[in-house]
N, C-alpha and C positions, 0 to 999 in steps of 0.2 A: 417494551412493545417492540420488537421485531421488522422492521422496513423489508419488502421482497420485492425484487425485479425481474420479470423473465427476459430472458438473453436470446438471442436469434437462434439458439441450439436448442431443440425441445428438451434434453437432459441435461439442462443447465439453469442455474436460478445464485443470484449476487442478493443478500441480505447484509442489513445493519442488526446487527446484536448486542445485548446490554447482559447476556448470559451466555454460557456454552454447559451443554449436560456433559457428564464423563465422557461419553462415546464422541461428541464435538469437540472436544479438547484431544481426544485421542488422533484423531481424522487430523486435526489444525498442526499438532507435531509433527505427526508423519510425513504432511505436505511440507512443512517447513523443512524438516532434516533433510529431503528429498532436494528442495530449492538450493540448500546450503552448500549439498553437495554438486548440484551442477554449477556452481559459481553464482545464482544468484540469490545470497540468502541476506537480504536487508542489512550486509553491515559484518555478518558473522561469515568467516571463513572456514571455519571448523563447524563440526554440529555439536552443539554442548550436549549435556547429559539430559536425560528425559526430564529428571527433575527441574534442571535450570530452564527448561523448553516449557512446562508446565506451569512455573511459578510467574516465567516472562507473560506469558498468555492471560494467568490470573491476576496479573499486576494490571494488564493495561485495563482491563476490564474495570479495575477501582479506580482507573486515572479519570476525573472529572472534565479533564479538556481535551479527551481522544473517545471516538467513535471508532470502532471497530469493526468492517463490513469482512465476509466471508463467501468466496466463491464455491458453490456446489456442481458437483457433477456427478449426474446418477444418484444423486441424495449424498453423495459424501463431500466432504470440507475438503477442497483441495488448493485453496488459496488465500489470502488477505490482501487486505489494504487498511490503511488510520489515516482519520481525517485528525490533525493536531491543529487546535484551535489558540490562539495566545491566552496568557495568562490574564486577567481583569485590570491589571494592574499595568500592563503595556496599552494603554491608550492608542501610543503613539501607530504601533502595529494592529488594533482593533479591524482592520478592516481584510483583513489576510490569513488565509488559514493554509497549514501544510497538508500534502498525498506525503503518508513514510511508512513503512516499512512495508512496501508492494510487493507479492511474489504470488507466480502461479507452480506449482509442480510440474514438473517437465511433461510427464504424462495425459494432464490435461490441459496442455496447450493447445489452441489452435480452434476454439470454440467459441470465442468471443470473450471471456470471462475477464480479462485484463481491461478491455474496454469498457465492459459493466462496473467494475469496480472502480475504476476513473468515473465513470457519469455518475455511479449512486455518490460515490464523495462530494462530488460537483452540485449534486441537487441538494444536499446537506448543506455543503457550504451555502449554496444562494438563499436557501430554504433559513439560515442562520443568520443573515443578513451581512456575509463577507461579498467583499465584490472583486477578491484575486485569490486565485490559487497557487503555490509556490510547490514545487518538488526538486531532486535532487538527483541527481544518479552519476556511477562512476561512466569515467569515457568507453569503456571496454564493453560495457550492455549493450549492445548494437539494437537487441529487441525492442529493448525499455525505452531508448531511443527515440526507433522509430513510431512507436506507440504514443507517445508525448508528441512528438511533434505531428503525427497524423489526427491526434487529439487537438491541435490548435495552442501548443504550450509553445511558447518563446524562449527559445535561448538566450538568456541574457549577458551569462559569464561562466568563465572557466575557474576552474581553482587548479593551480599545479600541485601534485600532492596530495591530494586530495584524498587517497589509501595507498596503502602499503600489499602488494599481495605478491606473496610466493615471492619478498624481498624485490619488488619493482615496485617504483613509482607508478601509482596511475591516476592520471589529472580526472575533475572531477564535473560536470555538467550541472548548471541551473537553470531550469527553468520556470516561467511563470503565464498565467491565464488568467484574464479579466473574464469576470463573470456577468458584469453588466454593462449597457451602453452607459460609458459618460460622455 
C-alpha cells in the first residue's frame, strides 16, 4: 500500500512506496545519479553503474526495517528518503528512528519536495510509535542543514573527519527532533 501526500506545489507529490515498477526504478536511478553528480549523493561521491543503483534500490525495498519515500514532480520520480527503524533486539533505542539516504535531483529543488519527504518520514515514525527522529549530514551541505534546522531539528554533535571528499576531510553534523511532548 502506498501513502501519498500532496505538497504545496500543484505538480508535486510525496509517497511511501513498497514497490517500484521498471519506469519508477529508472527515474529513481536517474534522480540519484544527478544528485550524486551535484555533490548530494547520500554517501556516494561518484555515480555507480546503473546495475549497482538498481540493485541498491531493489535491496532497500526488501529490508523490513526501512521505509522508502519518493518525491514526484510532474509525475516523474525526482528524489527520495528512507526511514530506518532500529532492529527488534535494540530495545534501548527502540524509541528512535533515522532519516537517511535523502536527496532531491537538482532540477526538482524549490518545490517543497524536501520538506514533504521529511514530513512524511516524521509522520510515519510518529504513527509507528517512535518518539524521536535522527539524521546526519556533511557540514558542507548547507541547503540540507537549513532544511533540517528549519524543520525543528536540533544539532547535538559534530564529528570531525566525518567524510573524505576530493581528498579533504569534512565534518559531519548530527541532529535529532522529538516527535512527542514529554
